[in-house]
Structure formats: C-alpha cells, structure tokens
C-alpha positions, -999 to 999 in steps of 0.1 A, spaced: 1 0 -1 15 32 -10 26 57 18 4 87 27 26 117 13 21 154 11 40 182 -5 50 206 22 37 242 9 67 263 2 59 301 -6 67 311 -44 84 275 -48 58 249 -49 36 268 -73 11 256 -97 41 250 -124 59 229 -97 31 209 -85 17 201 -122 51 189 -132 57 170 -106 28 151 -105 33 145 -143 72 130 -140 71 115 -109 36 117 -90 34 97 -52 22 126 -32 -11 114 -22 -21 152 -15 -1 182 -23 -4 214 0 -6 250 -14 10 279 0 -9 299 22 -33 323 14 -37 354 34 -73 350 53 -85 379 71 -122 394 78 -105 429 65 -100 413 30 -128 393 17 -121 373 -13 -146 360 -42 -149 329 -48 -144 334 -85 -106 348 -75 -102 314 -52 -112 295 -86 -92 314 -112 -60 312 -89 -64 271 -86 -81 268 -123 -44 257 -138 -39 228 -117 -40 194 -130 -74 181 -120 -59 145 -107 -40 165 -80 -57 165 -47 -49 200 -33 -53 213 2 -53 250 3 -37 266 33 -49 293 50 -28 321 71 -50 339 97 -55 348 135 -90 356 131 -119 329 130 -143 352 107 -114 358 81 -107 318 83 -142 310 79 -151 330 50 -123 317 30 -122 280 40 -158 277 36 -157 297 -1 -131 270 -8 -152 241 2 -181 253 -20 -151 250 -50 -145 214 -40 -117 215 -16 -128 191 10 -98 200 37 -82 232 44 -52 236 66 -42 264 94 -7 277 92 6 280 127 42 273 115 54 300 93 85 310 113 94 343 95 93 379 119 69 392 90 45 369 98 48 359 136 51 397 147 14 399 133 4 373 159 1 349 128 15 312 118 42 304 147 36 339 162 3 320 180 21 292 193 31 315 229 -9 322 230 -27 286 234 -57 307 247 -57 326 214 -56 292 194 -83 280 214 -104 309 209 -102 310 173 -111 271 172 -138 276 193 -154 303 168 -150 284 137 -148 246 142 -191 248 145 -193 267 110 -165 255 91 -177 235 61 -143 213 51 -121 191 74 -97 214 93 -59 204 91 -33 220 110 3 225 106 24 237 135 62 239 149 72 226 185 70 266 198 84 299 189 113 297 210 112 266 229 99 230 219 76 229 251 55 257 239 38 228 218 22 210 254 -5 234 261 -16 238 223 -20 198 221 -41 203 250 -61 227 230 -62 209 198 -75 176 213 -105 195 223 -116 198 187 -125 173 154 -90 179 137 -87 161 106 -48 158 112 -21 173 128 11 180 107 43 191 127 80 203 120 99 194 151 116 232 151 111 258 170 104 294 150 135 310 161 154 283 144 138 290 109 154 265 90 186 259 107 199 232 128 187 196 131 149 190 133 142 175 166 130 144 157 134 129 192 114 154 210 87 148 183 87 112 194 82 122 228 52 142 224 30 130 190 14 104 204 -1 127 232 -22 142 200 -55 123 197 -60 129 164 -39 112 129 -4 127 128 22 137 101 59 144 105 77 172 85 109 180 83 148 174 67 132 143 46 158 138 18 158 102 19 135 73 19 157 53 47 142 84 67 106 75 63 115 38 71 136 47 102 107 70 116 80 44 107 98 14 126 106 41 153 73 61 156 46 36 149 11 53 143 18 83 121 -5 86 98 23 100 67 49 121 61 53 159 46 82 164 24 92 200 10 128 204 -2 132 168 -8 111 173 -35 133 197 -52 168 179 -39 160 145 -42 126 142 -66 130 108 -68 121 104 -30 80 98 -33 91 68 -59 118 57 -37 95 58 -4 68 35 -23 95 9 -36 99 25 -76 138 29 -83 153 32 -117 189 33 -132 213 58 -129 205 69 -167 169 66 -160 168 91 -134 189 115 -151 164 113 -183 135 119 -159 148 145 -140 160 162 -172 120 161 -184 108 173 -153 132 200 -151 125 214 -187 91 210 -188 87 233 -155 118 258 -170 94 261 -200 60 267 -177 78 290 -157 91 309 -181 58 312 -201 40 323 -171 68 350 -167 59 388 -177 93 398 -182 132 378 -183 143 393 -147 113 379 -129 118 345 -145 155 346 -140 151 355 -105 125 327 -99 145 301 -118 173 306 -98 158 303 -67 147 267 -78 181 258 -84 193 266 -51 177 237 -46 181 218 -77 221 223 -78 218 199 -44 209 171 -68 242 170 -84 279 164 -78 298 195 -73 265 214 -72 273 246 -55 299 251 -85 268 245 -111 249 269 -91 276 296 -93 276 296 -131 241 297 -134 234 329 -108 257 348 -130 236 344 -161 214 372 -169 200 362 -204 173 334 -203 188 315 -240 220 314 -219 206 300 -187 187 275 -205 219 261 -224 238 261 -193 210 240 -176 214 220 -211 250 214 -203 240 203 -165 220 176 -173 240 164 -199 274 159 -176 262 160 -144 264 133 -120 232 127 -96 241 125 -61 206 109 -46 
C-alpha cells in the first residue's frame, strides 16, 4: 500500500507549475498543500478569485489549500468559499516562522498563546464546512510551547496535525528535533504527520519503525533536492541513466512553464535561480553549478547552461 505523502507548502516555490510538473513526471504525493493564502476578515475574497487561482492545476492532484490567519471570521470566510469550489480539507498555518508573519501573531507567532488558538478554534469549528488540518512547529522559542497547544487541539475534531519539529526561532537552521517529536506525537488524539528534513526514503522507513502510528509524511525541500523521493519511498527505483532522463524531462517542462507564465525575463530568471538553490544540491559539484547559473542574466544562456548540467552532471541521490 502506498505511503501517505504530502507536498509541503513552500511560498513561491511549490507553485502551480511545480505541482503540475512533479505530478506528471514523478507522482507519488497523496496530497499537495498549496502555499498559504492570507485569510482575514479585513480582506474578503470572491469565490471566483479563488477559483482562478487554482484553475490551472492538474485535476488529478488532490490539493489542500492553506490559510494564514489569526481571526476566526476571516478563516471561515475563505475556508467555506474553498469548500464550495470542491476542496474538502483546508489547513491552518501555525508554522510559518518568518518575523514578518510572526510579529503580526500569525503562523508560529500564535504558538506562545494557546488561549488565542483555543478562542479561534472555538469560534470557527462549529461553522467550518471543510475538514480542518493544522500545521505547526514545536514553539516560537522553546519545544515545550507545543504541550499546552496539544491540550487545546485535542478538544476539537481536527482531521490531522502536521508537526515540523523545530522552533520558529530556528527558521530552517540546525537539526529537526526528531527525538522530541517522538516523545510528544502520541499525546495528540488525531492523526499525526511528520514534516522536516526528509531527503531519503530510509529516513521515512526509520521514522515508521521508531514512531508507529503516524498517518504519513510531509516533504518539502526533499522534493527538489531528491525529486525521486516519493517513488523511492513507495518502492520504485530506476537506473542512474533513467533517473537523469526523468529529472531532465521534469526540469525542462517546469522551466518552460515558468518562462511562459513570467511577464519579463528578469522575474523569470530570479524565480528559476531560486529553484536552482535547491536543484543544484541534486548534483555532484552542485555549488559550482549554481555559481555558474546565478551569474547568467539572459534566458537563452541560462537554458543552455542547464542543458550542459543535465548532459554532464552526476546525481547525488
């Protein structure tokens, strides 16, 4: 039976072109979570705008929209609009660690205030139409901040909780605290999904053995650095030549989609270079490849340089 795997929401990276290209060339994700939409009662949104936002996504993909919010009214407005478009589950982002978000008591900024989380849930759960998923970190500053939040979450009919075992202050630095995750995940009464630093199938198998009962695994950067990871987790392997060919087809499909969607070459190059911060880690001498690409300021030259990398490069994974 295939593992339950979710694509993590990565702002400006796991966009519509990436999700479409990954699904076409690799597949393996049970669900994909969209990067967050700001949901506030001060900025109501029309259903047609949400529909247009997701209209170009491959219909085979099971998408979970994610909302960033600290008020129940705004969350419910957006979530119920999404439900009427056919999205039966939405995610509440309590994990974003960036100060521009946390300073406004959104994302991980809510984690020191379990009473506020309780108040929002108490108001929105009775009138929420889709299932509610929650993604969070261990805390803002310390791991132990999650403990009173677990007590709050256990009071509500939550479909699943996704835990990234870092604090917000860590951003993405240092190691994810897998051991602490293992000590607290069974305190939650709903299904739990692990998220954090998954680059190898062997890591999933180890988590599966050490922490039984997990619903599944959320993968973010690993889908860029080792795009074969979903297939490897589900027992599908290719030769090195087959892997490189599949990766090549995926990348140039994505490259073309990104270029076609961009209104100018500067915006396109900035975006594709941001993707190559991660893609370069797939290759031996990846830092050298990235240094070559980041100095290029013409789309055609960039395309030619990427062709050379795929023609001559050796994969790490």
